[in-house]
C-alpha positions as semicolon CSV with decimal commas, in nm:
position;residue;x (nm);y (nm);z (nm)
1;M;-4,203;-19,530;3,214
2;G;-4,001;-19,224;3,131
3;A;-3,937;-18,855;3,194
4;I;-4,195;-18,589;3,105
5;E;-4,120;-18,227;3,021
6;G;-4,355;-17,939;2,950
7;A;-4,413;-17,572;3,016
8;A;-4,760;-17,606;3,175
9;I;-4,815;-17,957;3,309
10;S;-4,932;-18,113;3,634
11;V;-4,875;-18,472;3,745
12;Q;-5,069;-18,655;4,014
13;G;-5,025;-19,004;4,152
14;P;-4,711;-19,217;4,145
15;M;-4,408;-19,022;4,026
16;S;-4,050;-18,943;4,117
17;V;-3,803;-18,660;4,062
18;D;-3,456;-18,714;3,915
19;S;-3,174;-18,460;3,907
20;T;-2,908;-18,515;3,640
21;N;-2,640;-18,261;3,548
22;G;-2,828;-17,987;3,728
23;Q;-3,155;-18,061;3,544
24;I;-3,460;-18,174;3,739
25;K;-3,688;-18,418;3,556
26;T;-4,023;-18,568;3,653
27;I;-4,035;-18,946;3,607
28;L;-4,377;-19,094;3,532
29;R;-4,476;-19,426;3,686
30;S;-4,765;-19,662;3,630
31;G;-5,082;-19,492;3,749
32;S;-4,970;-19,132;3,692
33;E;-5,235;-18,879;3,587
34;V;-5,114;-18,598;3,363
35;R;-5,274;-18,269;3,265
36;V;-5,127;-18,052;2,990
37;K;-5,287;-17,713;3,045
38;S;-5,147;-17,550;2,731
39;G;-4,870;-17,594;2,478
40;Q;-4,697;-17,929;2,449
41;A;-4,546;-18,197;2,670
42;H;-4,288;-18,458;2,577
43;I;-4,230;-18,805;2,725
44;D;-3,908;-19,001;2,661
45;L;-3,990;-19,370;2,701
46;V;-3,744;-19,598;2,877
47;E;-3,788;-19,878;2,620
48;G;-3,720;-19,638;2,332
49;G;-3,932;-19,387;2,146
50;N;-4,124;-19,086;2,270
51;I;-4,471;-18,941;2,298
52;T;-4,566;-18,580;2,221
53;I;-4,886;-18,446;2,382
54;C;-5,063;-18,136;2,249
55;G;-5,276;-17,957;2,506
56;P;-5,509;-17,895;2,650
57;A;-5,501;-18,265;2,731
58;H;-5,584;-18,502;3,016
59;F;-5,477;-18,866;3,033
60;S;-5,350;-19,143;3,259
61;V;-5,072;-19,394;3,194
62;L;-5,051;-19,760;3,298
63;K;-4,756;-19,993;3,248
64;S;-4,774;-20,372;3,266
65;G;-4,479;-20,568;3,134
66;A;-4,420;-20,473;2,769
67;A;-4,761;-20,309;2,731
68;L;-4,817;-19,935;2,770
69;T;-5,178;-19,817;2,810
70;I;-5,289;-19,455;2,780
71;A;-5,639;-19,364;2,899
72;L;-5,709;-19,055;2,689
73;D;-5,978;-18,821;2,817
74;S;-5,899;-18,523;2,592
75;G;-5,617;-18,389;2,379
76;T;-5,395;-18,531;2,104
77;I;-5,094;-18,763;2,134
78;H;-4,824;-18,838;1,878
79;A;-4,651;-19,163;1,974
80;R;-4,330;-19,305;1,826
81;I;-4,271;-19,659;1,954
82;E;-3,953;-19,861;1,916
83;G;-3,863;-20,212;2,027
84;Q;-4,115;-20,462;2,159
85;L;-4,334;-20,212;2,345
86;A;-4,708;-20,241;2,265
87;L;-4,921;-19,926;2,282
88;N;-5,292;-19,927;2,371
89;V;-5,500;-19,609;2,374
90;Y;-5,835;-19,618;2,557
91;T;-6,117;-19,367;2,530
92;A;-6,465;-19,392;2,680
93;Q;-6,584;-19,617;2,392
94;I;-6,290;-19,699;2,163
95;L;-5,976;-19,908;2,214
96;A;-5,691;-19,843;1,968
97;H;-5,402;-20,089;1,947
98;T;-5,090;-20,030;1,736
99;V;-4,975;-20,308;1,504
100;A;-4,613;-20,321;1,382
101;I;-4,539;-20,415;1,020
102;G;-4,246;-20,653;0,982
103;G;-4,121;-20,578;1,333
104;G;-4,048;-20,216;1,239
105;P;-4,112;-19,902;1,445
106;E;-4,462;-19,770;1,507
107;E;-4,586;-19,413;1,479
108;V;-4,944;-19,307;1,532
109;L;-5,136;-18,988;1,603
110;I;-5,459;-19,014;1,804
111;G;-5,675;-18,721;1,914
112;L;-6,002;-18,671;2,102
113;D;-6,175;-18,332;2,115
114;G;-6,442;-18,203;2,350
115;S;-6,731;-18,302;2,119
116;G;-6,630;-18,669;2,129
117;T;-6,484;-18,684;1,777
118;M;-6,179;-18,907;1,755
119;C;-5,913;-18,890;1,482
120;I;-5,656;-19,161;1,406
121;R;-5,359;-19,138;1,169
122;P;-5,099;-19,420;1,161
123;S;-4,777;-19,309;0,988
124;K;-4,575;-19,624;1,054
125;G;-4,754;-19,953;1,108
126;A;-5,128;-19,999;1,141
127;V;-5,388;-19,941;1,412
128;R;-5,666;-20,179;1,513
129;I;-5,967;-20,009;1,670
130;E;-6,241;-20,183;1,868
131;Q;-6,577;-20,063;1,994
132;Q;-6,585;-20,162;2,361
133;L;-6,964;-20,191;2,383
134;T;-7,043;-20,382;2,064
135;G;-6,708;-20,559;2,009
136;Q;-6,680;-20,438;1,646
137;S;-6,323;-20,397;1,522
138;L;-6,153;-20,244;1,220
139;L;-5,796;-20,225;1,096
140;I;-5,675;-19,882;0,984
141;P;-5,385;-19,923;0,738
142;Q;-5,065;-19,721;0,732
143;N;-5,069;-19,364;0,592
144;S;-5,445;-19,324;0,622
145;E;-5,649;-19,090;0,842
146;V;-6,000;-19,149;0,976
147;S;-6,235;-18,980;1,220
148;I;-6,503;-19,135;1,442
149;A;-6,793;-18,941;1,594
150;N;-6,925;-19,036;1,939
151;G;-6,738;-19,367;1,937
152;Q;-6,961;-19,524;1,668
153;L;-6,775;-19,717;1,400
154;E;-7,071;-19,662;1,163
155;T;-6,977;-19,295;1,152
156;L;-6,618;-19,370;1,050
157;H;-6,506;-19,177;0,746
158;T;-6,178;-19,065;0,597
159;S;-6,054;-18,718;0,680
160;T;-5,759;-18,498;0,602
161;A;-5,550;-18,281;0,832
162;Q;-5,778;-18,320;1,133
163;C;-5,505;-18,484;1,344
164;D;-5,215;-18,250;1,407
165;C;-4,961;-18,272;1,687
166;E;-4,606;-18,214;1,569
167;L;-4,314;-18,141;1,797
168;Q;-4,253;-17,766;1,808
169;L;-3,887;-17,676;1,835
170;S;-3,792;-17,382;2,051
171;D;-3,698;-17,059;1,874
172;K;-3,443;-16,972;2,141
173;D;-3,084;-16,947;2,033
174;S;-2,883;-17,233;2,176
175;G;-2,581;-17,005;2,212
176;I;-2,350;-17,252;2,036
177;S;-2,147;-17,108;1,750
178;T;-1,870;-17,251;1,536
179;Q;-1,549;-17,051;1,509
180;V;-1,246;-17,131;1,290
181;S;-0,912;-17,025;1,436
182;A;-0,619;-16,894;1,227
183;L;-0,256;-16,803;1,283
184;G;-0,204;-16,462;1,437
185;S;-0,036;-16,182;1,239
186;G;0,242;-15,948;1,350
187;E;-0,009;-15,686;1,453
188;D;-0,177;-15,932;1,687
189;S;0,149;-15,998;1,872
190;K;0,199;-15,628;1,956
191;P;0,088;-15,520;2,301
192;K;-0,242;-15,346;2,310
193;V;-0,229;-14,982;2,415
194;P;-0,513;-14,889;2,647
195;P;-0,732;-14,600;2,534
196;T;-0,630;-14,253;2,650
197;N;-0,976;-14,120;2,711
198;N;-1,073;-14,049;3,069
199;A;-1,411;-14,208;3,044
200;V;-1,507;-14,375;3,368
201;P;-1,637;-14,728;3,306
202;T;-1,992;-14,780;3,413
203;P;-2,010;-15,033;3,696
204;P;-2,230;-15,335;3,626
205;K;-2,581;-15,313;3,756
206;E;-2,631;-15,529;4,060
207;E;-2,946;-15,737;4,057
208;P;-3,096;-15,901;4,365
209;V;-3,031;-16,272;4,405
210;Y;-3,322;-16,500;4,487
211;Q;-3,284;-16,842;4,650
212;V;-3,555;-17,099;4,712
213;F;-3,510;-17,349;4,993
214;M;-3,741;-17,649;4,974
215;P;-3,788;-17,942;5,210
216;P;-3,632;-18,273;5,100
217;L;-3,848;-18,490;4,877
218;K;-3,939;-18,834;5,003
219;Y;-4,036;-19,141;4,806
220;D;-4,198;-19,450;4,957
221;V;-4,196;-19,760;4,738
222;N;-4,476;-19,924;4,932
223;A;-4,710;-19,624;4,913
224;K;-4,956;-19,610;4,625
225;V;-4,978;-19,232;4,642
226;Q;-4,671;-19,035;4,741
227;Q;-4,707;-18,782;5,019
228;D;-4,671;-18,423;4,906
229;Y;-4,450;-18,180;5,096
230;D;-4,598;-17,889;5,287
231;P;-4,583;-17,567;5,077
232;N;-4,555;-17,366;5,399
233;L;-4,204;-17,506;5,445
234;I;-4,076;-17,341;5,125
235;V;-3,858;-17,038;5,203
236;L;-3,778;-16,764;4,951
237;V;-3,466;-16,560;5,032
238;R;-3,386;-16,235;4,854
239;R;-3,028;-16,112;4,876
240;A;-2,958;-15,747;4,794
241;R;-2,720;-15,471;4,900
242;V;-2,894;-15,187;5,083
243;R;-2,759;-14,849;4,981
244;P;-2,812;-14,519;5,171
245;T;-3,039;-14,259;5,019
246;L;-2,773;-13,985;5,060
247;I;-2,424;-14,040;4,919
248;F;-2,155;-13,776;4,999
249;Q;-1,856;-13,737;4,772
250;G;-1,566;-13,508;4,860
251;K;-1,267;-13,461;5,092
252;V;-1,303;-13,426;5,468
253;E;-1,026;-13,239;5,653
254;G;-0,964;-13,170;6,021
255;D;-1,011;-12,841;6,211
256;P;-0,763;-12,566;6,105
257;V;-0,482;-12,483;6,350
258;V;-0,532;-12,137;6,507
259;Q;-0,208;-11,931;6,519
260;A;-0,127;-11,801;6,866
261;S;-0,140;-11,422;6,892
262;P;0,184;-11,244;6,996
263;P;0,210;-11,135;7,361
264;I;0,089;-10,789;7,435
265;L;0,400;-10,703;7,631
266;A;0,616;-10,748;7,325
267;T;0,449;-10,449;7,159
268;V;0,358;-10,243;7,464
269;L;0,685;-10,271;7,656
270;P;0,901;-10,051;7,429
271;H;0,652;-9,763;7,459
272;A;0,635;-9,801;7,835
273;N;1,016;-9,798;7,867
274;A;1,036;-9,487;7,648
275;A;0,778;-9,306;7,858
276;K;0,953;-9,407;8,181
277;K;1,290;-9,291;8,044
278;A;1,142;-8,958;7,940
279;Q;0,991;-8,919;8,287
280;D;1,325;-9,001;8,450
281;D;1,505;-8,745;8,232
282;T;1,257;-8,474;8,332
283;T;1,299;-8,542;8,704
284;W;1,679;-8,543;8,679
285;N;1,673;-8,211;8,497
286;R;1,465;-8,060;8,771
287;V;1,702;-8,183;9,043
288;R;2,004;-8,064;8,851
289;T;1,847;-7,719;8,796
290;F;1,762;-7,695;9,167
291;F;2,116;-7,765;9,278
292;H;2,254;-7,541;9,005
293;K;2,048;-7,251;9,133
294;L;2,141;-7,334;9,494
295;W;2,518;-7,318;9,433
296;S;2,523;-7,039;9,185
297;P;2,694;-6,705;9,298
298;S;2,378;-6,508;9,257
299;S;2,202;-6,722;9,511
């Protein structure tokens, strides 16, 4: 059928996942059941055209040859059909079938609220509606809007601005800008002098990196309902740099070298020699005096 995109959607039944240019898309297949919990969803049809769904909505899609059938349970769809694709919209009591005018494109808006009131507004082409229980049918012309209460064609009446489901463009900036280049001047060719301030640049803040590892997806062509993978096999890895709570900044030096003290003998020895010399002089004087007295004439 085509790829579906939306912020809050869930798909059950036959489906596949396609990865193109790093983008993962969900591909609807015949028998898929879609729930749009809030906001909008968008389907790009393979045959050409697209379908916008305004939530909350619940519907199923069936594809048979060149016929696309949408079983609408609640919500509003805005379909733009190109080529030979025929669109049928089923509700509990009403069948709506788009009719091209002169082989041109088809555009129709069909909504069903919780009270059972259905609104139909064909912008390009016409829409034929049929009551499934009684077989009554009516043709709603182009550029007209009608509402039906409880699926009864007797309650059909014209309405204004009850059907509304336009594609809402994102307000996010695409990041694409147009710049016109020009020839550089003489000032531009001069080398740039770095600033002289001593400001230390602030290092970029490191954020943790998260990685999700999922089991491989499998698709069986012969299976009516694809087997879902086990959520317990999904692994979430968080990568971060662990820093210590205490960070020391400074300069670490070794132990200082202790200067050896001078030997004691170097300072004591001169005093000891002087004392010994003085003692020797005293003894020699005594001996000399003794002999002098011994050999003197008076003795």
